[in-house]
C-alpha positions as CSV (number, residue, x, y, z in Angstrom):
1,M,-77.2,-48.2,-113.5
2,A,-78.2,-45.5,-116.0
3,E,-78.0,-46.9,-119.6
4,A,-76.5,-44.8,-122.3
5,L,-75.5,-45.0,-125.9
6,T,-72.4,-43.4,-127.3
7,A,-71.3,-42.1,-130.7
8,D,-67.8,-43.4,-131.7
9,G,-65.5,-40.6,-132.6
10,L,-67.4,-37.7,-130.9
11,G,-64.3,-37.0,-128.9
12,A,-65.6,-36.0,-125.4
13,P,-67.3,-37.9,-122.6
14,H,-71.0,-38.2,-123.4
15,G,-74.1,-40.3,-123.3
16,F,-77.4,-40.5,-125.1
17,F,-79.2,-41.9,-122.1
18,T,-82.2,-44.3,-122.5
19,R,-85.2,-44.6,-120.2
20,R,-83.5,-47.5,-118.4
21,G,-81.7,-47.5,-115.0
22,G,-83.6,-45.0,-113.0
23,V,-86.0,-44.9,-110.0
24,S,-89.2,-43.4,-111.5
25,S,-92.3,-45.5,-111.9
26,G,-95.5,-45.8,-113.9
27,P,-95.4,-43.8,-117.2
28,Y,-92.1,-42.3,-116.1
29,A,-90.3,-45.6,-115.7
30,S,-87.6,-45.4,-115.1
31,L,-84.9,-42.9,-116.0
32,N,-87.1,-39.8,-116.5
33,C,-84.9,-36.7,-116.4
34,S,-87.4,-34.0,-117.0
35,L,-88.0,-31.6,-114.1
36,S,-91.0,-30.1,-115.8
37,S,-92.9,-33.4,-115.8
38,R,-95.4,-34.5,-113.2
39,D,-93.0,-37.1,-111.9
40,E,-91.9,-36.9,-108.3
41,R,-89.1,-34.3,-108.1
42,I,-87.0,-36.4,-105.7
43,A,-87.1,-39.3,-108.3
44,V,-86.0,-37.0,-111.2
45,L,-83.2,-35.6,-109.1
46,E,-82.0,-39.1,-108.3
47,N,-82.2,-40.1,-112.0
48,R,-80.2,-37.0,-113.0
49,A,-77.6,-37.8,-110.2
50,R,-77.2,-41.3,-111.7
51,V,-76.6,-39.8,-115.1
52,A,-74.1,-37.3,-113.7
53,A,-72.2,-40.0,-111.8
54,S,-71.8,-42.1,-115.0
55,L,-69.9,-39.2,-116.6
56,A,-68.0,-38.3,-113.4
57,I,-69.9,-35.0,-113.0
58,E,-71.1,-33.6,-109.7
59,P,-74.9,-33.7,-109.6
60,G,-75.1,-29.9,-109.2
61,R,-72.9,-29.4,-112.3
62,L,-75.2,-31.2,-114.7
63,L,-77.0,-28.3,-116.4
64,G,-80.3,-28.1,-118.1
65,L,-82.4,-25.5,-119.8
66,T,-86.0,-24.5,-120.1
67,Q,-86.4,-25.7,-123.7
68,V,-88.7,-23.6,-125.9
69,H,-88.0,-24.8,-129.5
70,G,-86.0,-21.7,-130.3
71,I,-82.4,-20.9,-131.3
72,R,-81.0,-19.2,-128.2
73,V,-77.6,-20.6,-127.0
74,I,-76.2,-20.2,-123.5
75,T,-72.5,-20.2,-122.9
76,A,-72.1,-21.9,-119.6
77,T,-69.3,-20.9,-117.3
78,E,-70.7,-21.9,-113.9
79,P,-73.5,-24.1,-112.6
80,W,-77.1,-23.1,-111.9
81,G,-79.8,-24.8,-109.8
82,A,-81.7,-27.8,-111.0
83,G,-84.7,-26.6,-113.0
84,A,-83.4,-23.0,-113.0
85,G,-82.0,-23.1,-116.5
86,E,-82.8,-20.1,-118.8
87,S,-85.2,-20.3,-121.7
88,A,-82.9,-21.6,-124.5
89,D,-82.4,-24.7,-126.6
90,A,-78.6,-25.1,-126.7
91,M,-75.6,-24.7,-124.5
92,V,-71.8,-24.6,-125.1
93,T,-68.9,-24.7,-122.6
94,A,-65.2,-25.0,-122.2
95,E,-65.4,-25.6,-118.5
96,G,-64.3,-29.2,-117.8
97,D,-66.4,-29.8,-114.7
98,L,-69.8,-28.9,-116.3
99,G,-72.1,-31.3,-118.1
100,L,-74.6,-30.1,-120.7
101,G,-77.9,-31.9,-120.6
102,I,-80.7,-31.8,-123.2
103,V,-84.0,-33.6,-122.6
104,T,-86.0,-35.1,-125.5
105,A,-88.9,-37.4,-126.3
106,D,-88.7,-37.6,-130.2
107,C,-86.9,-34.3,-130.9
108,A,-83.2,-34.7,-131.9
109,P,-80.6,-34.3,-129.2
110,V,-77.4,-33.1,-130.9
111,L,-74.0,-33.2,-129.1
112,F,-70.9,-31.4,-130.3
113,A,-67.2,-31.6,-129.5
114,A,-64.2,-29.7,-130.8
115,A,-60.6,-28.8,-130.0
116,G,-59.8,-32.3,-128.8
117,G,-63.0,-32.4,-126.7
118,A,-62.1,-29.2,-124.8
119,I,-65.1,-27.3,-126.2
120,V,-68.5,-29.0,-126.3
121,G,-72.1,-28.2,-127.1
122,A,-75.5,-29.7,-126.8
123,A,-78.7,-28.7,-128.7
124,H,-82.4,-29.6,-128.6
125,A,-83.4,-29.8,-132.3
126,G,-87.1,-30.3,-132.8
127,W,-88.2,-29.4,-136.3
128,R,-89.1,-25.8,-135.3
129,G,-85.7,-25.2,-133.8
130,A,-83.8,-27.0,-136.6
131,V,-85.6,-24.9,-139.2
132,A,-85.0,-21.7,-137.3
133,G,-81.3,-22.4,-137.0
134,V,-80.5,-23.7,-133.6
135,L,-77.7,-26.0,-134.9
136,E,-76.0,-23.2,-136.8
137,A,-76.3,-21.0,-133.7
138,T,-74.6,-23.7,-131.6
139,V,-71.8,-24.0,-134.1
140,A,-71.3,-20.2,-134.0
141,A,-71.2,-20.2,-130.2
142,M,-68.5,-22.9,-130.2
143,V,-66.5,-20.9,-132.7
144,A,-66.8,-17.9,-130.4
145,L,-65.1,-20.1,-127.7
146,G,-62.2,-20.9,-130.1
147,A,-63.4,-23.8,-132.1
148,S,-63.3,-24.0,-135.9
149,A,-66.4,-25.2,-137.7
150,G,-64.4,-27.7,-139.6
151,G,-62.9,-29.1,-136.4
152,I,-66.3,-29.8,-134.9
153,V,-67.7,-33.3,-134.6
154,A,-71.5,-33.5,-134.1
155,A,-73.7,-36.5,-133.3
156,V,-77.4,-36.6,-133.9
157,G,-78.8,-38.9,-131.2
158,P,-81.9,-41.1,-131.0
159,C,-85.0,-39.3,-132.2
160,I,-88.1,-40.0,-134.2
161,A,-87.2,-41.6,-137.6
162,Q,-88.7,-40.9,-141.0
163,Q,-90.8,-44.1,-141.1
164,S,-92.4,-43.0,-137.8
165,Y,-92.8,-39.3,-138.5
166,E,-95.9,-38.5,-140.5
167,V,-96.3,-34.7,-140.9
168,G,-98.8,-32.3,-142.5
169,A,-98.5,-29.4,-144.9
170,D,-97.8,-26.9,-142.2
171,L,-94.5,-28.5,-141.2
172,R,-93.5,-29.2,-144.9
173,D,-94.3,-25.6,-145.9
174,A,-92.2,-24.3,-143.0
175,V,-89.2,-26.5,-144.0
176,L,-89.5,-25.7,-147.7
177,G,-89.9,-22.0,-146.9
178,R,-86.2,-21.9,-146.1
179,S,-85.1,-23.9,-149.1
180,I,-86.9,-25.9,-151.7
181,A,-83.9,-28.2,-151.8
182,D,-85.0,-29.5,-148.4
183,A,-87.8,-31.4,-150.2
184,A,-85.2,-34.2,-150.2
185,W,-86.0,-34.9,-146.5
186,F,-89.6,-35.8,-147.3
187,A,-91.0,-39.0,-148.6
188,A,-94.6,-39.7,-149.7
189,G,-97.0,-40.2,-146.8
190,R,-99.3,-43.1,-146.2
191,R,-102.3,-40.8,-146.4
192,Q,-103.3,-38.0,-148.8
193,D,-101.7,-34.6,-147.9
194,R,-99.2,-36.3,-145.5
195,W,-95.5,-36.8,-145.8
196,Q,-92.8,-38.7,-143.9
197,F,-90.1,-36.3,-142.6
198,D,-86.5,-37.3,-142.0
199,L,-85.7,-35.3,-138.9
200,P,-82.2,-36.8,-138.3
201,G,-81.3,-36.5,-141.9
202,Y,-82.4,-32.9,-142.0
203,C,-80.4,-32.1,-138.9
204,A,-77.3,-33.7,-140.5
205,G,-77.9,-31.7,-143.6
206,R,-78.0,-28.5,-141.7
207,L,-74.8,-29.4,-139.8
208,H,-73.0,-30.1,-143.0
209,G,-74.2,-26.8,-144.4
210,A,-72.8,-25.0,-141.4
211,G,-69.4,-26.4,-142.2
212,V,-69.2,-29.0,-139.4
213,G,-66.3,-31.3,-140.2
214,H,-67.8,-34.6,-139.2
215,V,-71.5,-35.6,-138.6
216,I,-72.6,-38.8,-136.9
217,V,-76.2,-40.0,-137.0
218,T,-77.1,-42.8,-134.5
219,G,-80.1,-43.8,-136.6
220,I,-82.2,-45.0,-133.6
221,D,-86.0,-44.5,-133.7
222,T,-87.4,-43.3,-130.4
223,L,-91.0,-44.1,-131.3
224,A,-90.3,-47.7,-132.4
225,A,-88.1,-48.6,-129.4
226,E,-90.7,-48.3,-126.6
227,D,-88.7,-50.3,-124.1
228,R,-85.7,-48.0,-124.4
229,F,-87.1,-44.5,-125.1
230,F,-89.9,-42.1,-124.3
231,S,-91.8,-40.8,-127.3
232,H,-94.2,-37.9,-127.6
233,R,-95.6,-39.2,-130.9
234,R,-96.2,-42.6,-129.3
235,R,-98.1,-40.9,-126.5
236,T,-100.2,-38.9,-129.0
237,L,-101.1,-42.1,-130.9
238,A,-102.2,-43.6,-127.6
239,D,-104.5,-40.6,-126.9
240,G,-102.3,-38.8,-124.4
241,G,-101.3,-39.3,-120.8
242,P,-98.2,-38.5,-118.8
243,I,-94.7,-38.8,-120.4
244,G,-91.1,-38.8,-119.3
245,H,-88.1,-37.6,-121.2
246,Q,-84.6,-39.1,-121.7
247,I,-81.5,-37.0,-121.4
248,S,-78.4,-36.6,-123.5
249,V,-75.2,-35.2,-121.9
250,I,-71.8,-34.1,-122.9
251,R,-68.9,-32.7,-120.9
252,P,-65.4,-31.4,-121.9
253,A,-62.6,-34.0,-122.0
């Protein structure tokens, strides 16, 4: 059975799925949901079908995107083929039989619900997308469907935590280039010219700034929890190799 975590109070059926409960093997073990990985496609499709079933979604109605660390948002009104999602980093929908899926391996998956769960959204928020405004763009797309910003609940799912996320001057300069006040999301690094970046805190701050009424942060570190989550930074520290991705999904109530 596909294992998932939930955020109390989000208001729509959802799951931040872990890497447990799938059929993939080796470095992709076991619930790898990335169709762009080198995992066997048949295994990934079975994993995604298990995820869909756990949320009472038909497998063909679990949607995904070609994620590019940008701010484009798709308003989904009908399903598309597995692996055929457009280049974008967020989706919104008010169609009750569609599931919105975001794959991550340290970036923040952010799930949104409003209007009693009738309008939902999902965003992939790596630092580049978060700085550029993908979260605000998702809020705006939900408002266009009839939500109010203050009526939105957003949950920042498992992602790399500050204690695990050492960054250099390029990332820090990009964040501070938007607002010097965002220095609050950095702590002193363990090495010279390095900082520890609070990605989930930064995402929460941007959501609050966009007027979102309630923000939940799960506070789970994907790098530290090796038995439950894939992690790009963990792979980098181990000198590379194949990697899987977990999925986070929401559907309208």
